[in-house]
Backbone as XML, in Angstrom:
<?xml version="1.0"?>
<chain id="A" units="angstrom">
  <residue number="1" name="MET">
    <atom name="N" x="-7.203" y="-0.449" z="-11.991"/>
    <atom name="CA" x="-7.355" y="-0.667" z="-10.575"/>
    <atom name="C" x="-8.159" y="0.484" z="-9.982"/>
  </residue>
  <residue number="2" name="ARG">
    <atom name="N" x="-9.098" y="0.144" z="-9.126"/>
    <atom name="CA" x="-9.914" y="1.154" z="-8.471"/>
    <atom name="C" x="-9.520" y="1.258" z="-7.011"/>
  </residue>
  <residue number="3" name="ILE">
    <atom name="N" x="-9.309" y="2.452" z="-6.531"/>
    <atom name="CA" x="-8.947" y="2.653" z="-5.132"/>
    <atom name="C" x="-10.193" y="2.451" z="-4.286"/>
  </residue>
  <residue number="4" name="SER">
    <atom name="N" x="-10.042" y="1.752" z="-3.158"/>
    <atom name="CA" x="-11.185" y="1.400" z="-2.338"/>
    <atom name="C" x="-11.855" y="2.602" z="-1.693"/>
  </residue>
  <residue number="5" name="ARG">
    <atom name="N" x="-11.132" y="3.649" z="-1.469"/>
    <atom name="CA" x="-11.727" y="4.871" z="-0.925"/>
    <atom name="C" x="-10.972" y="6.064" z="-1.489"/>
  </residue>
  <residue number="6" name="PRO">
    <atom name="N" x="-11.624" y="7.205" z="-1.572"/>
    <atom name="CA" x="-10.950" y="8.364" z="-2.166"/>
    <atom name="C" x="-9.753" y="8.802" z="-1.334"/>
  </residue>
  <residue number="7" name="MET">
    <atom name="N" x="-8.709" y="9.193" z="-2.023"/>
    <atom name="CA" x="-7.515" y="9.691" z="-1.337"/>
    <atom name="C" x="-7.717" y="11.168" z="-1.033"/>
  </residue>
  <residue number="8" name="PRO">
    <atom name="N" x="-7.236" y="11.628" z="0.108"/>
    <atom name="CA" x="-7.362" y="13.050" z="0.422"/>
    <atom name="C" x="-6.479" y="13.880" z="-0.506"/>
  </residue>
  <residue number="9" name="HIS">
    <atom name="N" x="-6.841" y="15.137" z="-0.678"/>
    <atom name="CA" x="-6.003" y="16.032" z="-1.476"/>
    <atom name="C" x="-4.689" y="16.236" z="-0.731"/>
  </residue>
  <residue number="10" name="ILE">
    <atom name="N" x="-3.606" y="16.034" z="-1.427"/>
    <atom name="CA" x="-2.299" y="16.155" z="-0.789"/>
    <atom name="C" x="-1.473" y="17.149" z="-1.586"/>
  </residue>
  <residue number="11" name="SER">
    <atom name="N" x="-1.051" y="18.214" z="-0.922"/>
    <atom name="CA" x="-0.212" y="19.205" z="-1.582"/>
    <atom name="C" x="1.246" y="18.768" z="-1.472"/>
  </residue>
  <residue number="12" name="MET">
    <atom name="N" x="2.119" y="19.529" z="-2.063"/>
    <atom name="CA" x="3.545" y="19.208" z="-2.002"/>
    <atom name="C" x="4.019" y="19.262" z="-0.556"/>
  </residue>
  <residue number="13" name="PRO">
    <atom name="N" x="4.716" y="18.220" z="-0.087"/>
    <atom name="CA" x="5.165" y="18.221" z="1.300"/>
    <atom name="C" x="6.220" y="19.291" z="1.552"/>
  </residue>
  <residue number="14" name="THR">
    <atom name="N" x="5.995" y="20.067" z="2.591"/>
    <atom name="CA" x="6.978" y="21.071" z="2.972"/>
    <atom name="C" x="7.544" y="20.768" z="4.345"/>
  </residue>
  <residue number="15" name="ASN">
    <atom name="N" x="6.737" y="20.166" z="5.199"/>
    <atom name="CA" x="7.212" y="19.858" z="6.541"/>
    <atom name="C" x="6.944" y="18.407" z="6.924"/>
  </residue>
  <residue number="16" name="GLY">
    <atom name="N" x="6.587" y="17.582" z="5.982"/>
    <atom name="CA" x="6.336" y="16.175" z="6.257"/>
    <atom name="C" x="4.892" y="15.883" z="6.613"/>
  </residue>
  <residue number="17" name="SER">
    <atom name="N" x="4.086" y="16.897" z="6.900"/>
    <atom name="CA" x="2.708" y="16.641" z="7.304"/>
    <atom name="C" x="1.886" y="16.056" z="6.158"/>
  </residue>
  <residue number="18" name="ALA">
    <atom name="N" x="2.126" y="16.492" z="4.935"/>
    <atom name="CA" x="1.389" y="15.945" z="3.798"/>
    <atom name="C" x="1.751" y="14.486" z="3.585"/>
  </residue>
  <residue number="19" name="LEU">
    <atom name="N" x="3.024" y="14.160" z="3.743"/>
    <atom name="CA" x="3.450" y="12.775" z="3.570"/>
    <atom name="C" x="2.877" y="11.888" z="4.669"/>
  </residue>
  <residue number="20" name="SER">
    <atom name="N" x="2.836" y="12.381" z="5.895"/>
    <atom name="CA" x="2.271" y="11.576" z="6.974"/>
    <atom name="C" x="0.772" y="11.394" z="6.765"/>
  </residue>
  <residue number="21" name="SER">
    <atom name="N" x="0.119" y="12.394" z="6.172"/>
    <atom name="CA" x="-1.297" y="12.263" z="5.844"/>
    <atom name="C" x="-1.497" y="11.160" z="4.810"/>
  </residue>
  <residue number="22" name="LEU">
    <atom name="N" x="-0.637" y="11.116" z="3.827"/>
    <atom name="CA" x="-0.694" y="10.066" z="2.815"/>
    <atom name="C" x="-0.440" y="8.705" z="3.443"/>
  </residue>
  <residue number="23" name="ALA">
    <atom name="N" x="0.517" y="8.617" z="4.346"/>
    <atom name="CA" x="0.880" y="7.345" z="4.962"/>
    <atom name="C" x="-0.278" y="6.753" z="5.750"/>
  </residue>
  <residue number="24" name="LYS">
    <atom name="N" x="-1.162" y="7.585" z="6.275"/>
    <atom name="CA" x="-2.317" y="7.085" z="7.024"/>
    <atom name="C" x="-3.273" y="6.318" z="6.121"/>
  </residue>
  <residue number="25" name="HIS">
    <atom name="N" x="-3.327" y="6.673" z="4.843"/>
    <atom name="CA" x="-4.287" y="6.077" z="3.925"/>
    <atom name="C" x="-3.680" y="5.014" z="3.022"/>
  </residue>
  <residue number="26" name="LEU">
    <atom name="N" x="-2.440" y="5.160" z="2.668"/>
    <atom name="CA" x="-1.829" y="4.296" z="1.669"/>
    <atom name="C" x="-1.696" y="2.834" z="2.091"/>
  </residue>
  <residue number="27" name="PRO">
    <atom name="N" x="-1.214" y="2.506" z="3.291"/>
    <atom name="CA" x="-1.049" y="1.096" z="3.622"/>
    <atom name="C" x="-2.333" y="0.287" z="3.517"/>
  </residue>
  <residue number="28" name="ASN">
    <atom name="N" x="-3.479" y="0.850" z="3.925"/>
    <atom name="CA" x="-4.729" y="0.116" z="3.817"/>
    <atom name="C" x="-5.054" y="-0.185" z="2.363"/>
  </residue>
  <residue number="29" name="ASP">
    <atom name="N" x="-4.820" y="0.779" z="1.484"/>
    <atom name="CA" x="-5.076" y="0.550" z="0.073"/>
    <atom name="C" x="-4.122" y="-0.499" z="-0.486"/>
  </residue>
  <residue number="30" name="LEU">
    <atom name="N" x="-2.864" y="-0.470" z="-0.066"/>
    <atom name="CA" x="-1.906" y="-1.475" z="-0.525"/>
    <atom name="C" x="-2.273" y="-2.848" z="0.007"/>
  </residue>
  <residue number="31" name="ASP">
    <atom name="N" x="-2.771" y="-2.919" z="1.238"/>
    <atom name="CA" x="-3.201" y="-4.202" z="1.782"/>
    <atom name="C" x="-4.346" y="-4.772" z="0.958"/>
  </residue>
  <residue number="32" name="SER">
    <atom name="N" x="-5.303" y="-3.926" z="0.599"/>
    <atom name="CA" x="-6.426" y="-4.375" z="-0.227"/>
    <atom name="C" x="-5.932" y="-4.873" z="-1.577"/>
  </residue>
  <residue number="33" name="PHE">
    <atom name="N" x="-5.008" y="-4.133" z="-2.163"/>
    <atom name="CA" x="-4.443" y="-4.528" z="-3.451"/>
    <atom name="C" x="-3.696" y="-5.852" z="-3.316"/>
  </residue>
  <residue number="34" name="ALA">
    <atom name="N" x="-2.905" y="-5.993" z="-2.243"/>
    <atom name="CA" x="-2.149" y="-7.227" z="-2.023"/>
    <atom name="C" x="-3.092" y="-8.409" z="-1.845"/>
  </residue>
  <residue number="35" name="ASP">
    <atom name="N" x="-4.202" y="-8.216" z="-1.141"/>
    <atom name="CA" x="-5.176" y="-9.294" z="-0.973"/>
    <atom name="C" x="-5.755" y="-9.719" z="-2.316"/>
  </residue>
  <residue number="36" name="GLY">
    <atom name="N" x="-6.050" y="-8.745" z="-3.172"/>
    <atom name="CA" x="-6.572" y="-9.062" z="-4.497"/>
    <atom name="C" x="-5.577" y="-9.845" z="-5.331"/>
  </residue>
  <residue number="37" name="VAL">
    <atom name="N" x="-4.309" y="-9.461" z="-5.264"/>
    <atom name="CA" x="-3.267" y="-10.179" z="-6.006"/>
    <atom name="C" x="-3.136" y="-11.598" z="-5.463"/>
  </residue>
  <residue number="38" name="ARG">
    <atom name="N" x="-3.201" y="-11.746" z="-4.152"/>
    <atom name="CA" x="-3.090" y="-13.062" z="-3.529"/>
    <atom name="C" x="-4.238" y="-13.967" z="-3.980"/>
  </residue>
  <residue number="39" name="LYS">
    <atom name="N" x="-5.461" y="-13.425" z="-4.007"/>
    <atom name="CA" x="-6.622" y="-14.208" z="-4.448"/>
    <atom name="C" x="-6.480" y="-14.607" z="-5.913"/>
  </residue>
  <residue number="40" name="ALA">
    <atom name="N" x="-6.016" y="-13.679" z="-6.739"/>
    <atom name="CA" x="-5.807" y="-13.994" z="-8.155"/>
    <atom name="C" x="-4.758" y="-15.085" z="-8.296"/>
  </residue>
  <residue number="41" name="GLY">
    <atom name="N" x="-3.733" y="-15.028" z="-7.475"/>
    <atom name="CA" x="-2.684" y="-16.037" z="-7.511"/>
    <atom name="C" x="-3.207" y="-17.426" z="-7.217"/>
  </residue>
  <residue number="42" name="LYS">
    <atom name="N" x="-4.132" y="-17.528" z="-6.273"/>
    <atom name="CA" x="-4.709" y="-18.830" z="-5.926"/>
    <atom name="C" x="-5.495" y="-19.404" z="-7.097"/>
  </residue>
  <residue number="43" name="GLN">
    <atom name="N" x="-6.119" y="-18.532" z="-7.882"/>
    <atom name="CA" x="-6.947" y="-18.990" z="-8.991"/>
    <atom name="C" x="-6.129" y="-19.497" z="-10.171"/>
  </residue>
  <residue number="44" name="VAL">
    <atom name="N" x="-4.915" y="-19.021" z="-10.342"/>
    <atom name="CA" x="-4.153" y="-19.401" z="-11.529"/>
    <atom name="C" x="-3.061" y="-20.426" z="-11.259"/>
  </residue>
  <residue number="45" name="GLY">
    <atom name="N" x="-2.999" y="-20.957" z="-10.069"/>
    <atom name="CA" x="-2.079" y="-22.049" z="-9.785"/>
    <atom name="C" x="-0.631" y="-21.644" z="-9.646"/>
  </residue>
  <residue number="46" name="ARG">
    <atom name="N" x="0.228" y="-22.313" z="-10.432"/>
    <atom name="CA" x="1.671" y="-22.133" z="-10.272"/>
    <atom name="C" x="2.112" y="-20.679" z="-10.459"/>
  </residue>
  <residue number="47" name="THR">
    <atom name="N" x="1.579" y="-20.016" z="-11.453"/>
    <atom name="CA" x="1.886" y="-18.604" z="-11.633"/>
    <atom name="C" x="1.447" y="-17.826" z="-10.406"/>
  </residue>
  <residue number="48" name="GLY">
    <atom name="N" x="0.436" y="-18.334" z="-9.736"/>
    <atom name="CA" x="-0.071" y="-17.691" z="-8.533"/>
    <atom name="C" x="0.958" y="-17.605" z="-7.435"/>
  </residue>
  <residue number="49" name="LYS">
    <atom name="N" x="1.905" y="-18.546" z="-7.409"/>
    <atom name="CA" x="2.953" y="-18.480" z="-6.392"/>
    <atom name="C" x="3.735" y="-17.183" z="-6.547"/>
  </residue>
  <residue number="50" name="ARG">
    <atom name="N" x="4.051" y="-16.844" z="-7.775"/>
    <atom name="CA" x="4.773" y="-15.587" z="-8.028"/>
    <atom name="C" x="3.896" y="-14.379" z="-7.687"/>
  </residue>
  <residue number="51" name="LEU">
    <atom name="N" x="2.603" y="-14.459" z="-8.019"/>
    <atom name="CA" x="1.694" y="-13.371" z="-7.676"/>
    <atom name="C" x="1.598" y="-13.204" z="-6.163"/>
  </residue>
  <residue number="52" name="GLY">
    <atom name="N" x="1.632" y="-14.312" z="-5.437"/>
    <atom name="CA" x="1.627" y="-14.247" z="-3.978"/>
    <atom name="C" x="2.860" y="-13.544" z="-3.444"/>
  </residue>
  <residue number="53" name="GLU">
    <atom name="N" x="4.004" y="-13.813" z="-4.079"/>
    <atom name="CA" x="5.245" y="-13.132" z="-3.676"/>
    <atom name="C" x="5.147" y="-11.632" z="-3.953"/>
  </residue>
  <residue number="54" name="ILE">
    <atom name="N" x="4.554" y="-11.288" z="-5.085"/>
    <atom name="CA" x="4.366" y="-9.874" z="-5.416"/>
    <atom name="C" x="3.446" y="-9.214" z="-4.392"/>
  </residue>
  <residue number="55" name="ALA">
    <atom name="N" x="2.371" y="-9.900" z="-4.028"/>
    <atom name="CA" x="1.444" y="-9.355" z="-3.031"/>
    <atom name="C" x="2.148" y="-9.125" z="-1.703"/>
  </residue>
  <residue number="56" name="SER">
    <atom name="N" x="3.015" y="-10.047" z="-1.338"/>
    <atom name="CA" x="3.777" y="-9.895" z="-0.096"/>
    <atom name="C" x="4.690" y="-8.679" z="-0.172"/>
  </residue>
  <residue number="57" name="ASP">
    <atom name="N" x="5.336" y="-8.491" z="-1.320"/>
    <atom name="CA" x="6.199" y="-7.315" z="-1.511"/>
    <atom name="C" x="5.398" y="-6.019" z="-1.408"/>
  </residue>
  <residue number="58" name="ILE">
    <atom name="N" x="4.195" y="-6.020" z="-1.973"/>
    <atom name="CA" x="3.342" y="-4.832" z="-1.914"/>
    <atom name="C" x="2.968" y="-4.523" z="-0.470"/>
  </residue>
  <residue number="59" name="GLN">
    <atom name="N" x="2.632" y="-5.563" z="0.274"/>
    <atom name="CA" x="2.250" y="-5.366" z="1.671"/>
    <atom name="C" x="3.434" y="-4.827" z="2.479"/>
  </residue>
  <residue number="60" name="GLN">
    <atom name="N" x="4.625" y="-5.365" z="2.244"/>
    <atom name="CA" x="5.816" y="-4.880" z="2.946"/>
    <atom name="C" x="6.103" y="-3.424" z="2.587"/>
  </residue>
  <residue number="61" name="ALA">
    <atom name="N" x="5.880" y="-3.059" z="1.337"/>
    <atom name="CA" x="6.083" y="-1.665" z="0.929"/>
    <atom name="C" x="5.118" y="-0.745" z="1.673"/>
  </residue>
  <residue number="62" name="GLY">
    <atom name="N" x="3.898" y="-1.204" z="1.858"/>
    <atom name="CA" x="2.922" y="-0.416" z="2.611"/>
    <atom name="C" x="3.334" y="-0.227" z="4.050"/>
  </residue>
  <residue number="63" name="GLU">
    <atom name="N" x="3.849" y="-1.289" z="4.660"/>
    <atom name="CA" x="4.303" y="-1.190" z="6.045"/>
    <atom name="C" x="5.497" y="-0.243" z="6.154"/>
  </residue>
  <residue number="64" name="THR">
    <atom name="N" x="6.395" y="-0.309" z="5.184"/>
    <atom name="CA" x="7.550" y="0.594" z="5.176"/>
    <atom name="C" x="7.093" y="2.038" z="5.011"/>
  </residue>
  <residue number="65" name="THR">
    <atom name="N" x="6.138" y="2.263" z="4.117"/>
    <atom name="CA" x="5.605" y="3.606" z="3.903"/>
    <atom name="C" x="4.991" y="4.151" z="5.187"/>
  </residue>
  <residue number="66" name="GLU">
    <atom name="N" x="4.291" y="3.293" z="5.900"/>
    <atom name="CA" x="3.674" y="3.712" z="7.163"/>
    <atom name="C" x="4.741" y="4.116" z="8.180"/>
  </residue>
  <residue number="67" name="ARG">
    <atom name="N" x="5.800" y="3.321" z="8.282"/>
    <atom name="CA" x="6.886" y="3.650" z="9.228"/>
    <atom name="C" x="7.567" y="4.959" z="8.854"/>
  </residue>
  <residue number="68" name="VAL">
    <atom name="N" x="7.824" y="5.160" z="7.565"/>
    <atom name="CA" x="8.461" y="6.400" z="7.113"/>
    <atom name="C" x="7.559" y="7.592" z="7.424"/>
  </residue>
  <residue number="69" name="GLY">
    <atom name="N" x="6.275" y="7.451" z="7.176"/>
    <atom name="CA" x="5.332" y="8.529" z="7.468"/>
    <atom name="C" x="5.316" y="8.887" z="8.943"/>
  </residue>
  <residue number="70" name="LYS">
    <atom name="N" x="5.378" y="7.874" z="9.803"/>
    <atom name="CA" x="5.399" y="8.133" z="11.245"/>
    <atom name="C" x="6.684" y="8.844" z="11.650"/>
  </residue>
  <residue number="71" name="LEU">
    <atom name="N" x="7.803" y="8.433" z="11.066"/>
    <atom name="CA" x="9.074" y="9.087" z="11.392"/>
    <atom name="C" x="9.083" y="10.540" z="10.935"/>
  </residue>
  <residue number="72" name="LEU">
    <atom name="N" x="8.542" y="10.794" z="9.753"/>
    <atom name="CA" x="8.529" y="12.154" z="9.223"/>
    <atom name="C" x="7.561" y="13.065" z="9.973"/>
  </residue>
  <residue number="73" name="SER">
    <atom name="N" x="6.543" y="12.478" z="10.582"/>
    <atom name="CA" x="5.567" y="13.307" z="11.291"/>
    <atom name="C" x="6.055" y="13.732" z="12.669"/>
  </residue>
  <residue number="74" name="LYS">
    <atom name="N" x="7.151" y="13.144" z="13.128"/>
    <atom name="CA" x="7.690" y="13.501" z="14.454"/>
    <atom name="C" x="8.388" y="14.824" z="14.427"/>
  </residue>
</chain>
């Protein structure tokens, strides 16, 4: 898998700022990945239904990561 854009250098989080920096970039990458899984699912038919569910789970994980990052940055 290739990341759509380079990730910023992230050091070990000490005050949550590094994690919030990651959260700004990660959901978009997960959305792109989820879209790719969804498209692959459409191409393979019945197995694609399961791939679509996986893509949905990935997207939800990205949204959760974004919320956690926002909470930690406060």
